[in-house]
C-alpha positions as CSV (number, residue, x, y, z in Angstrom):
1,V,-73.5,120.1,41.9
2,R,-75.4,123.0,43.5
3,L,-74.7,123.9,47.1
4,V,-77.2,125.8,49.2
5,E,-76.4,127.1,52.7
6,S,-78.9,127.7,55.5
7,G,-79.1,128.3,59.2
8,G,-77.3,131.6,59.5
9,G,-78.5,134.7,61.3
10,L,-78.0,136.9,64.3
11,V,-76.8,135.5,67.6
12,Q,-75.5,136.9,70.9
13,P,-71.9,136.2,72.0
14,G,-71.7,132.8,73.6
15,G,-74.6,131.5,71.6
16,S,-74.8,128.7,69.0
17,L,-75.9,128.2,65.4
18,R,-75.8,125.3,63.1
19,L,-75.2,125.9,59.4
20,S,-76.3,123.4,56.8
21,C,-75.1,122.9,53.2
22,T,-77.4,120.8,51.1
23,A,-76.1,119.6,47.7
24,S,-78.0,118.7,44.6
25,G,-76.8,115.8,42.5
26,R,-76.0,112.2,43.2
27,T,-72.3,112.4,43.8
28,F,-72.3,114.3,47.1
29,S,-70.7,111.4,49.0
30,N,-67.6,111.6,46.8
31,Y,-66.9,115.2,47.7
32,A,-64.7,116.5,50.5
33,M,-66.7,119.3,52.1
34,G,-65.5,122.5,53.7
35,W,-66.6,125.8,55.2
36,L,-64.8,129.1,54.7
37,R,-65.7,132.6,55.8
38,Q,-65.1,136.2,54.9
39,A,-65.4,139.0,57.3
40,P,-65.9,142.6,56.2
41,G,-62.5,144.0,55.0
42,K,-60.8,140.7,55.4
43,E,-59.7,137.9,53.0
44,R,-61.7,134.7,52.9
45,E,-60.3,132.1,55.3
46,F,-60.6,128.4,55.8
47,V,-62.8,127.3,58.8
48,A,-63.2,123.6,58.7
49,A,-63.1,120.6,56.3
50,I,-64.3,117.0,56.3
51,S,-63.3,114.1,54.1
52,W,-65.7,112.3,51.9
53,T,-65.9,109.4,54.4
54,G,-66.4,111.8,57.3
55,K,-63.5,110.2,59.2
56,N,-61.1,113.1,58.8
57,T,-61.6,116.6,59.9
58,N,-59.6,119.8,60.0
59,Y,-60.2,123.1,61.7
60,L,-58.9,126.7,61.9
61,D,-57.1,127.0,65.2
62,S,-59.3,129.8,66.5
63,V,-62.5,127.6,66.1
64,K,-61.1,124.3,67.5
65,G,-63.2,123.1,70.4
66,R,-66.1,125.5,69.5
67,F,-67.0,124.4,65.9
68,T,-67.8,120.9,64.7
69,I,-68.1,119.9,61.0
70,S,-70.1,116.8,60.1
71,R,-71.9,115.3,57.1
72,D,-74.9,113.1,56.4
73,N,-74.3,111.6,52.9
74,A,-77.8,110.1,52.9
75,K,-79.2,113.6,53.2
76,N,-76.6,115.2,50.8
77,T,-75.9,117.6,53.6
78,A,-72.9,118.9,55.5
79,Y,-73.1,120.8,58.7
80,L,-71.1,123.3,60.8
81,Q,-72.2,123.3,64.4
82,M,-70.9,126.6,66.0
83,S,-70.9,127.0,69.7
84,N,-69.6,129.7,72.1
85,L,-69.7,132.2,69.2
86,K,-67.6,135.3,69.4
87,V,-68.0,138.7,67.8
88,D,-64.9,137.8,65.6
89,D,-66.9,134.9,64.1
90,T,-69.1,137.4,62.3
91,A,-68.7,136.8,58.6
92,V,-70.3,135.4,55.5
93,Y,-69.9,131.6,55.6
94,Y,-69.4,129.6,52.4
95,C,-69.8,125.9,51.8
96,R,-67.4,124.3,49.4
97,G,-67.3,120.8,47.8
98,V,-64.2,119.4,46.1
99,V,-63.4,116.2,44.2
100,G,-60.6,116.0,41.7
101,S,-60.8,119.0,39.5
102,N,-64.4,119.8,40.4
103,D,-64.8,122.7,42.9
104,F,-68.2,124.0,43.9
105,W,-69.2,126.8,46.1
106,G,-72.5,127.9,47.8
107,Q,-73.7,131.5,47.6
108,G,-72.8,132.2,51.2
109,I,-74.8,133.0,54.3
110,Q,-74.4,135.7,56.9
111,V,-73.6,134.9,60.5
112,T,-73.6,137.9,62.8
113,V,-72.5,137.7,66.4
114,S,-73.5,140.8,68.4
115,S,-75.1,141.8,71.7
């Protein structure tokens, strides 16, 4: 499975962005999907995850109420809707897909929140 992120960029504080993660392959619907991020000088951290059914989600405390993870298995795509963005959300965001022992990562995409 190959994962490709899109939708990043520069946004002002308080603004919104929607990241997309599109997967190749026919088994996307079997994968739990997640988003992680890494800010300059910091370790990579978990942001959000969604089960393969889409029924269960989990979030980093600091993004709860601002970010929403979702998926469309018909489009082989997972999303991260980010609202009320803060300067501290600036990071490279990575998409991740996991099922069993299989663990796939996207190449990462930059999100910069700045005035």
